[in-house]
PyMOL Python script that loads the backbone (N, CA, C, O; Angstrom):
from pymol import cmd

cmd.read_pdbstr("""\
ATOM      1  N   MET A   1     -77.272  14.028-121.434  1.00  0.00           N
ATOM      2  CA  MET A   1     -76.681  13.717-120.110  1.00  0.00           C
ATOM      3  C   MET A   1     -76.697  14.920-119.219  1.00  0.00           C
ATOM      4  O   MET A   1     -76.026  15.899-119.544  1.00  0.00           O
ATOM      5  N   LYS A   2     -77.402  14.926-118.134  1.00  0.00           N
ATOM      6  CA  LYS A   2     -77.434  16.027-117.230  1.00  0.00           C
ATOM      7  C   LYS A   2     -76.448  15.889-116.085  1.00  0.00           C
ATOM      8  O   LYS A   2     -76.355  14.824-115.476  1.00  0.00           O
ATOM      9  N   GLN A   3     -75.715  16.939-115.785  1.00  0.00           N
ATOM     10  CA  GLN A   3     -74.706  16.911-114.754  1.00  0.00           C
ATOM     11  C   GLN A   3     -75.264  17.650-113.525  1.00  0.00           C
ATOM     12  O   GLN A   3     -75.922  18.686-113.617  1.00  0.00           O
ATOM     13  N   THR A   4     -74.943  17.021-112.329  1.00  0.00           N
ATOM     14  CA  THR A   4     -75.346  17.698-111.109  1.00  0.00           C
ATOM     15  C   THR A   4     -74.159  18.424-110.538  1.00  0.00           C
ATOM     16  O   THR A   4     -73.082  17.839-110.423  1.00  0.00           O
ATOM     17  N   LEU A   5     -74.313  19.653-110.184  1.00  0.00           N
ATOM     18  CA  LEU A   5     -73.230  20.431-109.717  1.00  0.00           C
ATOM     19  C   LEU A   5     -73.292  20.633-108.234  1.00  0.00           C
ATOM     20  O   LEU A   5     -74.358  20.904-107.682  1.00  0.00           O
ATOM     21  N   LEU A   6     -72.122  20.500-107.557  1.00  0.00           N
ATOM     22  CA  LEU A   6     -71.951  20.599-106.163  1.00  0.00           C
ATOM     23  C   LEU A   6     -71.415  22.040-105.866  1.00  0.00           C
ATOM     24  O   LEU A   6     -70.374  22.457-106.373  1.00  0.00           O
ATOM     25  N   ASN A   7     -72.169  22.751-105.035  1.00  0.00           N
ATOM     26  CA  ASN A   7     -71.715  24.168-104.685  1.00  0.00           C
ATOM     27  C   ASN A   7     -70.571  24.083-103.632  1.00  0.00           C
ATOM     28  O   ASN A   7     -70.804  23.580-102.533  1.00  0.00           O
ATOM     29  N   ILE A   8     -69.391  24.545-103.935  1.00  0.00           N
ATOM     30  CA  ILE A   8     -68.290  24.477-103.052  1.00  0.00           C
ATOM     31  C   ILE A   8     -67.967  25.847-102.441  1.00  0.00           C
ATOM     32  O   ILE A   8     -66.913  26.034-101.831  1.00  0.00           O
ATOM     33  N   GLY A   9     -68.855  26.763-102.609  1.00  0.00           N
ATOM     34  CA  GLY A   9     -68.735  28.078-102.025  1.00  0.00           C
ATOM     35  C   GLY A   9     -68.338  29.234-102.927  1.00  0.00           C
ATOM     36  O   GLY A   9     -67.604  29.032-103.894  1.00  0.00           O
ATOM     37  N   PHE A  10     -68.804  30.439-102.633  1.00  0.00           N
ATOM     38  CA  PHE A  10     -68.502  31.657-103.381  1.00  0.00           C
ATOM     39  C   PHE A  10     -68.787  31.542-104.851  1.00  0.00           C
ATOM     40  O   PHE A  10     -68.075  32.076-105.702  1.00  0.00           O
ATOM     41  N   GLY A  11     -69.901  30.795-105.130  1.00  0.00           N
ATOM     42  CA  GLY A  11     -70.358  30.748-106.554  1.00  0.00           C
ATOM     43  C   GLY A  11     -69.550  29.688-107.360  1.00  0.00           C
ATOM     44  O   GLY A  11     -69.761  29.507-108.559  1.00  0.00           O
ATOM     45  N   SER A  12     -68.667  29.033-106.693  1.00  0.00           N
ATOM     46  CA  SER A  12     -67.886  27.914-107.399  1.00  0.00           C
ATOM     47  C   SER A  12     -68.618  26.647-107.284  1.00  0.00           C
ATOM     48  O   SER A  12     -69.278  26.402-106.274  1.00  0.00           O
ATOM     49  N   THR A  13     -68.532  25.800-108.307  1.00  0.00           N
ATOM     50  CA  THR A  13     -69.143  24.525-108.373  1.00  0.00           C
ATOM     51  C   THR A  13     -68.241  23.502-109.006  1.00  0.00           C
ATOM     52  O   THR A  13     -67.329  23.860-109.751  1.00  0.00           O
ATOM     53  N   VAL A  14     -68.477  22.218-108.725  1.00  0.00           N
ATOM     54  CA  VAL A  14     -67.787  21.051-109.394  1.00  0.00           C
ATOM     55  C   VAL A  14     -68.882  20.062-109.754  1.00  0.00           C
ATOM     56  O   VAL A  14     -69.959  20.083-109.159  1.00  0.00           O
ATOM     57  N   VAL A  15     -68.623  19.224-110.693  1.00  0.00           N
ATOM     58  CA  VAL A  15     -69.510  18.219-111.101  1.00  0.00           C
ATOM     59  C   VAL A  15     -69.556  17.085-110.025  1.00  0.00           C
ATOM     60  O   VAL A  15     -68.552  16.407-109.807  1.00  0.00           O
ATOM     61  N   ALA A  16     -70.614  16.904-109.422  1.00  0.00           N
ATOM     62  CA  ALA A  16     -70.803  15.999-108.254  1.00  0.00           C
ATOM     63  C   ALA A  16     -70.324  14.621-108.604  1.00  0.00           C
ATOM     64  O   ALA A  16     -69.605  14.016-107.808  1.00  0.00           O
ATOM     65  N   GLU A  17     -70.681  14.090-109.748  1.00  0.00           N
ATOM     66  CA  GLU A  17     -70.355  12.757-110.094  1.00  0.00           C
ATOM     67  C   GLU A  17     -68.912  12.453-110.222  1.00  0.00           C
ATOM     68  O   GLU A  17     -68.514  11.289-110.176  1.00  0.00           O
ATOM     69  N   ARG A  18     -68.055  13.535-110.393  1.00  0.00           N
ATOM     70  CA  ARG A  18     -66.617  13.368-110.573  1.00  0.00           C
ATOM     71  C   ARG A  18     -65.771  13.526-109.253  1.00  0.00           C
ATOM     72  O   ARG A  18     -64.546  13.406-109.256  1.00  0.00           O
ATOM     73  N   VAL A  19     -66.504  13.802-108.131  1.00  0.00           N
ATOM     74  CA  VAL A  19     -65.889  13.912-106.867  1.00  0.00           C
ATOM     75  C   VAL A  19     -65.454  12.545-106.336  1.00  0.00           C
ATOM     76  O   VAL A  19     -66.309  11.667-106.220  1.00  0.00           O
ATOM     77  N   VAL A  20     -64.225  12.313-106.016  1.00  0.00           N
ATOM     78  CA  VAL A  20     -63.675  11.101-105.509  1.00  0.00           C
ATOM     79  C   VAL A  20     -63.679  11.062-103.961  1.00  0.00           C
ATOM     80  O   VAL A  20     -63.959  10.035-103.341  1.00  0.00           O
ATOM     81  N   ALA A  21     -63.340  12.282-103.347  1.00  0.00           N
ATOM     82  CA  ALA A  21     -63.144  12.351-101.941  1.00  0.00           C
ATOM     83  C   ALA A  21     -63.256  13.828-101.528  1.00  0.00           C
ATOM     84  O   ALA A  21     -62.811  14.715-102.256  1.00  0.00           O
ATOM     85  N   ILE A  22     -63.862  14.087-100.338  1.00  0.00           N
ATOM     86  CA  ILE A  22     -63.905  15.419 -99.683  1.00  0.00           C
ATOM     87  C   ILE A  22     -63.239  15.140 -98.357  1.00  0.00           C
ATOM     88  O   ILE A  22     -63.690  14.335 -97.543  1.00  0.00           O
ATOM     89  N   ILE A  23     -62.119  15.864 -98.181  1.00  0.00           N
ATOM     90  CA  ILE A  23     -61.293  15.603 -96.903  1.00  0.00           C
ATOM     91  C   ILE A  23     -60.906  16.810 -96.209  1.00  0.00           C
ATOM     92  O   ILE A  23     -60.861  17.864 -96.844  1.00  0.00           O
ATOM     93  N   SER A  24     -60.609  16.779 -94.929  1.00  0.00           N
ATOM     94  CA  SER A  24     -60.143  17.887 -94.127  1.00  0.00           C
ATOM     95  C   SER A  24     -58.671  18.148 -94.407  1.00  0.00           C
ATOM     96  O   SER A  24     -57.904  17.193 -94.525  1.00  0.00           O
ATOM     97  N   PRO A  25     -58.252  19.378 -94.516  1.00  0.00           N
ATOM     98  CA  PRO A  25     -56.879  19.640 -94.859  1.00  0.00           C
ATOM     99  C   PRO A  25     -55.843  19.705 -93.756  1.00  0.00           C
ATOM    100  O   PRO A  25     -54.692  20.082 -93.976  1.00  0.00           O
ATOM    101  N   ASN A  26     -56.270  19.335 -92.587  1.00  0.00           N
ATOM    102  CA  ASN A  26     -55.342  19.563 -91.431  1.00  0.00           C
ATOM    103  C   ASN A  26     -54.188  18.540 -91.235  1.00  0.00           C
ATOM    104  O   ASN A  26     -53.248  18.849 -90.503  1.00  0.00           O
ATOM    105  N   SER A  27     -54.218  17.418 -91.816  1.00  0.00           N
ATOM    106  CA  SER A  27     -53.131  16.434 -91.487  1.00  0.00           C
ATOM    107  C   SER A  27     -51.978  16.642 -92.476  1.00  0.00           C
ATOM    108  O   SER A  27     -52.141  17.179 -93.572  1.00  0.00           O
ATOM    109  N   ALA A  28     -50.857  16.204 -92.043  1.00  0.00           N
ATOM    110  CA  ALA A  28     -49.584  16.299 -92.863  1.00  0.00           C
ATOM    111  C   ALA A  28     -49.680  15.638 -94.272  1.00  0.00           C
ATOM    112  O   ALA A  28     -49.175  16.194 -95.248  1.00  0.00           O
ATOM    113  N   PRO A  29     -50.337  14.442 -94.369  1.00  0.00           N
ATOM    114  CA  PRO A  29     -50.532  13.911 -95.756  1.00  0.00           C
ATOM    115  C   PRO A  29     -51.354  14.741 -96.675  1.00  0.00           C
ATOM    116  O   PRO A  29     -51.082  14.791 -97.875  1.00  0.00           O
ATOM    117  N   MET A  30     -52.437  15.449 -96.112  1.00  0.00           N
ATOM    118  CA  MET A  30     -53.175  16.240 -97.003  1.00  0.00           C
ATOM    119  C   MET A  30     -52.459  17.503 -97.372  1.00  0.00           C
ATOM    120  O   MET A  30     -52.642  18.019 -98.474  1.00  0.00           O
ATOM    121  N   LYS A  31     -51.660  18.007 -96.493  1.00  0.00           N
ATOM    122  CA  LYS A  31     -50.756  19.194 -96.865  1.00  0.00           C
ATOM    123  C   LYS A  31     -49.821  18.811 -98.013  1.00  0.00           C
ATOM    124  O   LYS A  31     -49.582  19.589 -98.937  1.00  0.00           O
ATOM    125  N   ARG A  32     -49.309  17.605 -97.923  1.00  0.00           N
ATOM    126  CA  ARG A  32     -48.409  17.060 -98.954  1.00  0.00           C
ATOM    127  C   ARG A  32     -49.143  16.863-100.232  1.00  0.00           C
ATOM    128  O   ARG A  32     -48.609  17.197-101.290  1.00  0.00           O
ATOM    129  N   LEU A  33     -50.355  16.334-100.201  1.00  0.00           N
ATOM    130  CA  LEU A  33     -51.133  16.156-101.380  1.00  0.00           C
ATOM    131  C   LEU A  33     -51.412  17.522-102.017  1.00  0.00           C
ATOM    132  O   LEU A  33     -51.298  17.631-103.238  1.00  0.00           O
ATOM    133  N   LYS A  34     -51.753  18.518-101.303  1.00  0.00           N
ATOM    134  CA  LYS A  34     -52.015  19.861-101.784  1.00  0.00           C
ATOM    135  C   LYS A  34     -50.731  20.388-102.419  1.00  0.00           C
ATOM    136  O   LYS A  34     -50.801  20.947-103.514  1.00  0.00           O
ATOM    137  N   ASP A  35     -49.590  20.245-101.808  1.00  0.00           N
ATOM    138  CA  ASP A  35     -48.374  20.787-102.287  1.00  0.00           C
ATOM    139  C   ASP A  35     -47.918  20.106-103.600  1.00  0.00           C
ATOM    140  O   ASP A  35     -47.420  20.754-104.520  1.00  0.00           O
ATOM    141  N   ASP A  36     -48.104  18.834-103.641  1.00  0.00           N
ATOM    142  CA  ASP A  36     -47.781  17.992-104.825  1.00  0.00           C
ATOM    143  C   ASP A  36     -48.679  18.402-106.018  1.00  0.00           C
ATOM    144  O   ASP A  36     -48.212  18.498-107.153  1.00  0.00           O
ATOM    145  N   ALA A  37     -49.974  18.641-105.734  1.00  0.00           N
ATOM    146  CA  ALA A  37     -50.859  19.080-106.738  1.00  0.00           C
ATOM    147  C   ALA A  37     -50.485  20.491-107.307  1.00  0.00           C
ATOM    148  O   ALA A  37     -50.496  20.766-108.506  1.00  0.00           O
ATOM    149  N   LYS A  38     -50.173  21.295-106.356  1.00  0.00           N
ATOM    150  CA  LYS A  38     -49.738  22.585-106.831  1.00  0.00           C
ATOM    151  C   LYS A  38     -48.412  22.609-107.688  1.00  0.00           C
ATOM    152  O   LYS A  38     -48.264  23.378-108.638  1.00  0.00           O
ATOM    153  N   GLU A  39     -47.540  21.775-107.305  1.00  0.00           N
ATOM    154  CA  GLU A  39     -46.264  21.663-108.051  1.00  0.00           C
ATOM    155  C   GLU A  39     -46.562  21.102-109.422  1.00  0.00           C
ATOM    156  O   GLU A  39     -45.938  21.524-110.395  1.00  0.00           O
ATOM    157  N   GLU A  40     -47.450  20.208-109.536  1.00  0.00           N
ATOM    158  CA  GLU A  40     -47.762  19.511-110.859  1.00  0.00           C
ATOM    159  C   GLU A  40     -48.869  20.232-111.600  1.00  0.00           C
ATOM    160  O   GLU A  40     -49.364  19.706-112.597  1.00  0.00           O
ATOM    161  N   LYS A  41     -49.296  21.455-111.145  1.00  0.00           N
ATOM    162  CA  LYS A  41     -50.328  22.238-111.853  1.00  0.00           C
ATOM    163  C   LYS A  41     -51.633  21.541-111.936  1.00  0.00           C
ATOM    164  O   LYS A  41     -52.305  21.638-112.963  1.00  0.00           O
ATOM    165  N   ARG A  42     -52.070  20.784-110.834  1.00  0.00           N
ATOM    166  CA  ARG A  42     -53.332  20.209-110.765  1.00  0.00           C
ATOM    167  C   ARG A  42     -54.208  20.821-109.710  1.00  0.00           C
ATOM    168  O   ARG A  42     -55.313  20.347-109.445  1.00  0.00           O
ATOM    169  N   LEU A  43     -53.728  21.839-109.130  1.00  0.00           N
ATOM    170  CA  LEU A  43     -54.481  22.448-107.907  1.00  0.00           C
ATOM    171  C   LEU A  43     -55.410  23.586-108.392  1.00  0.00           C
ATOM    172  O   LEU A  43     -54.984  24.469-109.137  1.00  0.00           O
ATOM    173  N   VAL A  44     -56.622  23.548-107.977  1.00  0.00           N
ATOM    174  CA  VAL A  44     -57.637  24.595-108.258  1.00  0.00           C
ATOM    175  C   VAL A  44     -57.994  25.194-106.915  1.00  0.00           C
ATOM    176  O   VAL A  44     -58.569  24.513-106.065  1.00  0.00           O
ATOM    177  N   ASP A  45     -57.644  26.523-106.700  1.00  0.00           N
ATOM    178  CA  ASP A  45     -58.008  27.194-105.507  1.00  0.00           C
ATOM    179  C   ASP A  45     -59.357  27.990-105.539  1.00  0.00           C
ATOM    180  O   ASP A  45     -59.437  29.080-106.106  1.00  0.00           O
ATOM    181  N   ALA A  46     -60.328  27.440-104.954  1.00  0.00           N
ATOM    182  CA  ALA A  46     -61.709  28.046-104.974  1.00  0.00           C
ATOM    183  C   ALA A  46     -62.073  28.706-103.676  1.00  0.00           C
ATOM    184  O   ALA A  46     -63.249  28.920-103.383  1.00  0.00           O
ATOM    185  N   THR A  47     -60.990  29.053-102.837  1.00  0.00           N
ATOM    186  CA  THR A  47     -61.198  29.608-101.475  1.00  0.00           C
ATOM    187  C   THR A  47     -61.461  31.174-101.526  1.00  0.00           C
ATOM    188  O   THR A  47     -61.888  31.735-100.517  1.00  0.00           O
ATOM    189  N   HIS A  48     -61.219  31.856-102.645  1.00  0.00           N
ATOM    190  CA  HIS A  48     -61.317  33.271-102.763  1.00  0.00           C
ATOM    191  C   HIS A  48     -60.602  33.983-101.637  1.00  0.00           C
ATOM    192  O   HIS A  48     -61.137  34.950-101.096  1.00  0.00           O
ATOM    193  N   GLY A  49     -59.370  33.528-101.249  1.00  0.00           N
ATOM    194  CA  GLY A  49     -58.515  34.156-100.244  1.00  0.00           C
ATOM    195  C   GLY A  49     -58.806  33.803 -98.852  1.00  0.00           C
ATOM    196  O   GLY A  49     -58.118  34.278 -97.949  1.00  0.00           O
ATOM    197  N   LYS A  50     -59.864  32.932 -98.596  1.00  0.00           N
ATOM    198  CA  LYS A  50     -60.248  32.480 -97.320  1.00  0.00           C
ATOM    199  C   LYS A  50     -59.327  31.278 -96.840  1.00  0.00           C
ATOM    200  O   LYS A  50     -58.505  30.759 -97.595  1.00  0.00           O
ATOM    201  N   LYS A  51     -59.511  30.908 -95.631  1.00  0.00           N
ATOM    202  CA  LYS A  51     -58.814  29.791 -95.195  1.00  0.00           C
ATOM    203  C   LYS A  51     -59.307  28.406 -95.805  1.00  0.00           C
ATOM    204  O   LYS A  51     -60.517  28.190 -95.874  1.00  0.00           O
ATOM    205  N   THR A  52     -58.480  27.563 -96.203  1.00  0.00           N
ATOM    206  CA  THR A  52     -58.819  26.214 -96.827  1.00  0.00           C
ATOM    207  C   THR A  52     -59.433  25.397 -95.687  1.00  0.00           C
ATOM    208  O   THR A  52     -58.802  25.162 -94.656  1.00  0.00           O
ATOM    209  N   ARG A  53     -60.708  24.962 -95.907  1.00  0.00           N
ATOM    210  CA  ARG A  53     -61.384  24.095 -94.926  1.00  0.00           C
ATOM    211  C   ARG A  53     -61.755  22.704 -95.458  1.00  0.00           C
ATOM    212  O   ARG A  53     -62.188  21.823 -94.716  1.00  0.00           O
ATOM    213  N   ALA A  54     -61.570  22.548 -96.749  1.00  0.00           N
ATOM    214  CA  ALA A  54     -61.741  21.232 -97.356  1.00  0.00           C
ATOM    215  C   ALA A  54     -60.955  21.040 -98.624  1.00  0.00           C
ATOM    216  O   ALA A  54     -60.753  21.980 -99.393  1.00  0.00           O
ATOM    217  N   ILE A  55     -60.515  19.832 -98.839  1.00  0.00           N
ATOM    218  CA  ILE A  55     -59.792  19.491-100.091  1.00  0.00           C
ATOM    219  C   ILE A  55     -60.774  18.468-100.840  1.00  0.00           C
ATOM    220  O   ILE A  55     -61.246  17.478-100.280  1.00  0.00           O
ATOM    221  N   ILE A  56     -60.988  18.771-101.982  1.00  0.00           N
ATOM    222  CA  ILE A  56     -61.823  17.899-102.920  1.00  0.00           C
ATOM    223  C   ILE A  56     -60.925  17.261-103.964  1.00  0.00           C
ATOM    224  O   ILE A  56     -60.283  17.947-104.759  1.00  0.00           O
ATOM    225  N   VAL A  57     -60.890  15.882-103.946  1.00  0.00           N
ATOM    226  CA  VAL A  57     -60.184  15.134-104.982  1.00  0.00           C
ATOM    227  C   VAL A  57     -61.112  14.762-106.054  1.00  0.00           C
ATOM    228  O   VAL A  57     -62.177  14.200-105.798  1.00  0.00           O
ATOM    229  N   MET A  58     -60.728  15.070-107.300  1.00  0.00           N
ATOM    230  CA  MET A  58     -61.560  14.798-108.380  1.00  0.00           C
ATOM    231  C   MET A  58     -61.104  13.592-109.156  1.00  0.00           C
ATOM    232  O   MET A  58     -59.936  13.236-109.000  1.00  0.00           O
ATOM    233  N   ASP A  59     -61.923  12.889-110.010  1.00  0.00           N
ATOM    234  CA  ASP A  59     -61.528  11.713-110.747  1.00  0.00           C
ATOM    235  C   ASP A  59     -60.567  12.002-111.849  1.00  0.00           C
ATOM    236  O   ASP A  59     -59.971  11.084-112.412  1.00  0.00           O
ATOM    237  N   SER A  60     -60.399  13.267-112.176  1.00  0.00           N
ATOM    238  CA  SER A  60     -59.397  13.799-113.260  1.00  0.00           C
ATOM    239  C   SER A  60     -57.997  14.019-112.571  1.00  0.00           C
ATOM    240  O   SER A  60     -57.060  14.495-113.212  1.00  0.00           O
ATOM    241  N   ASN A  61     -57.886  13.668-111.274  1.00  0.00           N
ATOM    242  CA  ASN A  61     -56.661  13.837-110.510  1.00  0.00           C
ATOM    243  C   ASN A  61     -56.396  15.276-110.093  1.00  0.00           C
ATOM    244  O   ASN A  61     -55.344  15.592-109.536  1.00  0.00           O
ATOM    245  N   HIS A  62     -57.416  16.190-110.385  1.00  0.00           N
ATOM    246  CA  HIS A  62     -57.298  17.527-109.881  1.00  0.00           C
ATOM    247  C   HIS A  62     -57.593  17.630-108.355  1.00  0.00           C
ATOM    248  O   HIS A  62     -58.388  16.838-107.848  1.00  0.00           O
ATOM    249  N   VAL A  63     -57.028  18.501-107.676  1.00  0.00           N
ATOM    250  CA  VAL A  63     -57.352  18.849-106.279  1.00  0.00           C
ATOM    251  C   VAL A  63     -57.849  20.259-106.135  1.00  0.00           C
ATOM    252  O   VAL A  63     -57.203  21.240-106.503  1.00  0.00           O
ATOM    253  N   VAL A  64     -59.089  20.302-105.552  1.00  0.00           N
ATOM    254  CA  VAL A  64     -59.767  21.626-105.407  1.00  0.00           C
ATOM    255  C   VAL A  64     -59.834  21.951-103.970  1.00  0.00           C
ATOM    256  O   VAL A  64     -60.189  21.135-103.119  1.00  0.00           O
ATOM    257  N   LEU A  65     -59.473  23.198-103.718  1.00  0.00           N
ATOM    258  CA  LEU A  65     -59.524  23.667-102.362  1.00  0.00           C
ATOM    259  C   LEU A  65     -60.848  24.568-102.149  1.00  0.00           C
ATOM    260  O   LEU A  65     -61.252  25.343-103.016  1.00  0.00           O
ATOM    261  N   SER A  66     -61.442  24.391-100.975  1.00  0.00           N
ATOM    262  CA  SER A  66     -62.660  25.102-100.694  1.00  0.00           C
ATOM    263  C   SER A  66     -62.516  25.643 -99.306  1.00  0.00           C
ATOM    264  O   SER A  66     -61.826  25.114 -98.435  1.00  0.00           O
ATOM    265  N   ALA A  67     -63.263  26.803 -99.158  1.00  0.00           N
ATOM    266  CA  ALA A  67     -63.362  27.491 -97.868  1.00  0.00           C
ATOM    267  C   ALA A  67     -64.558  27.014 -97.016  1.00  0.00           C
ATOM    268  O   ALA A  67     -64.767  27.497 -95.903  1.00  0.00           O
ATOM    269  N   ILE A  68     -65.278  26.131 -97.516  1.00  0.00           N
ATOM    270  CA  ILE A  68     -66.425  25.518 -96.828  1.00  0.00           C
ATOM    271  C   ILE A  68     -65.967  24.252 -96.070  1.00  0.00           C
ATOM    272  O   ILE A  68     -65.182  23.469 -96.603  1.00  0.00           O
ATOM    273  N   GLN A  69     -66.422  24.063 -94.911  1.00  0.00           N
ATOM    274  CA  GLN A  69     -66.159  22.840 -94.085  1.00  0.00           C
ATOM    275  C   GLN A  69     -66.371  21.582 -94.849  1.00  0.00           C
ATOM    276  O   GLN A  69     -67.362  21.437 -95.564  1.00  0.00           O
ATOM    277  N   SER A  70     -65.407  20.622 -94.700  1.00  0.00           N
ATOM    278  CA  SER A  70     -65.559  19.336 -95.383  1.00  0.00           C
ATOM    279  C   SER A  70     -66.850  18.610 -95.025  1.00  0.00           C
ATOM    280  O   SER A  70     -67.467  17.998 -95.898  1.00  0.00           O
ATOM    281  N   GLU A  71     -67.277  18.663 -93.756  1.00  0.00           N
ATOM    282  CA  GLU A  71     -68.493  18.088 -93.283  1.00  0.00           C
ATOM    283  C   GLU A  71     -69.748  18.679 -94.098  1.00  0.00           C
ATOM    284  O   GLU A  71     -70.652  17.962 -94.528  1.00  0.00           O
ATOM    285  N   THR A  72     -69.693  20.035 -94.251  1.00  0.00           N
ATOM    286  CA  THR A  72     -70.820  20.616 -95.010  1.00  0.00           C
ATOM    287  C   THR A  72     -70.862  20.230 -96.429  1.00  0.00           C
ATOM    288  O   THR A  72     -71.948  20.012 -96.965  1.00  0.00           O
ATOM    289  N   LEU A  73     -69.722  20.129 -97.093  1.00  0.00           N
ATOM    290  CA  LEU A  73     -69.631  19.733 -98.486  1.00  0.00           C
ATOM    291  C   LEU A  73     -70.039  18.233 -98.604  1.00  0.00           C
ATOM    292  O   LEU A  73     -70.700  17.871 -99.577  1.00  0.00           O
ATOM    293  N   SER A  74     -69.654  17.340 -97.622  1.00  0.00           N
ATOM    294  CA  SER A  74     -70.078  15.972 -97.635  1.00  0.00           C
ATOM    295  C   SER A  74     -71.538  15.866 -97.522  1.00  0.00           C
ATOM    296  O   SER A  74     -72.159  15.043 -98.195  1.00  0.00           O
ATOM    297  N   GLN A  75     -72.129  16.692 -96.670  1.00  0.00           N
ATOM    298  CA  GLN A  75     -73.576  16.566 -96.565  1.00  0.00           C
ATOM    299  C   GLN A  75     -74.309  17.043 -97.807  1.00  0.00           C
ATOM    300  O   GLN A  75     -75.331  16.463 -98.174  1.00  0.00           O
ATOM    301  N   ARG A  76     -73.802  18.106 -98.475  1.00  0.00           N
ATOM    302  CA  ARG A  76     -74.335  18.542 -99.683  1.00  0.00           C
ATOM    303  C   ARG A  76     -74.259  17.472-100.842  1.00  0.00           C
ATOM    304  O   ARG A  76     -75.155  17.282-101.665  1.00  0.00           O
ATOM    305  N   HIS A  77     -73.138  16.850-100.788  1.00  0.00           N
ATOM    306  CA  HIS A  77     -72.818  15.794-101.810  1.00  0.00           C
ATOM    307  C   HIS A  77     -73.772  14.652-101.604  1.00  0.00           C
ATOM    308  O   HIS A  77     -74.338  14.152-102.577  1.00  0.00           O
ATOM    309  N   ALA A  78     -73.981  14.203-100.349  1.00  0.00           N
ATOM    310  CA  ALA A  78     -74.891  13.109-100.010  1.00  0.00           C
ATOM    311  C   ALA A  78     -76.322  13.412-100.437  1.00  0.00           C
ATOM    312  O   ALA A  78     -77.032  12.553-100.960  1.00  0.00           O
ATOM    313  N   THR A  79     -76.736  14.699-100.192  1.00  0.00           N
ATOM    314  CA  THR A  79     -78.014  15.093-100.532  1.00  0.00           C
ATOM    315  C   THR A  79     -78.208  15.031-102.007  1.00  0.00           C
ATOM    316  O   THR A  79     -79.267  14.589-102.452  1.00  0.00           O
ATOM    317  N   LEU A  80     -77.282  15.432-102.775  1.00  0.00           N
ATOM    318  CA  LEU A  80     -77.343  15.386-104.263  1.00  0.00           C
ATOM    319  C   LEU A  80     -77.502  13.994-104.698  1.00  0.00           C
ATOM    320  O   LEU A  80     -78.349  13.713-105.546  1.00  0.00           O
ATOM    321  N   LYS A  81     -76.725  13.085-104.161  1.00  0.00           N
ATOM    322  CA  LYS A  81     -76.775  11.670-104.525  1.00  0.00           C
ATOM    323  C   LYS A  81     -78.123  11.059-104.238  1.00  0.00           C
ATOM    324  O   LYS A  81     -78.617  10.225-104.999  1.00  0.00           O
ATOM    325  N   GLU A  82     -78.750  11.500-103.075  1.00  0.00           N
ATOM    326  CA  GLU A  82     -80.117  10.882-102.643  1.00  0.00           C
ATOM    327  C   GLU A  82     -81.173  11.396-103.600  1.00  0.00           C
ATOM    328  O   GLU A  82     -82.113  10.667-103.918  1.00  0.00           O
ATOM    329  N   SER A  83     -81.047  12.649-104.078  1.00  0.00           N
ATOM    330  CA  SER A  83     -82.099  13.213-104.860  1.00  0.00           C
ATOM    331  C   SER A  83     -82.144  12.723-106.350  1.00  0.00           C
ATOM    332  O   SER A  83     -82.975  13.147-107.153  1.00  0.00           O
ATOM    333  N   LYS A  84     -81.208  11.818-106.644  1.00  0.00           N
ATOM    334  CA  LYS A  84     -81.132  11.261-108.006  1.00  0.00           C
ATOM    335  C   LYS A  84     -82.242  10.261-108.217  1.00  0.00           C
ATOM    336  O   LYS A  84     -82.352   9.680-109.296  1.00  0.00           O
TER     337      LYS A  84
END
""", "prot")
cmd.dss("prot")
cmd.show_as("cartoon", "prot")
cmd.util.cbc("prot")
cmd.orient("prot")
């Protein structure tokens, strides 16, 4: 079984098939989602100290932070799905 990896910036990747949502972090509900995940130890910070520009929700209920724009990640994800 071959897994397709989605580049989320700075050499970090996630398994593309396990991504549930890629969302912008600017709204209050998304900030609450991030805070709840951090409190429950489900948060993975892949920003390397940069500003969070996208929140990736995984099927394992983990929340991954990325410094790459959510639109860019969505395009990369769609491209990976098309190439299958």
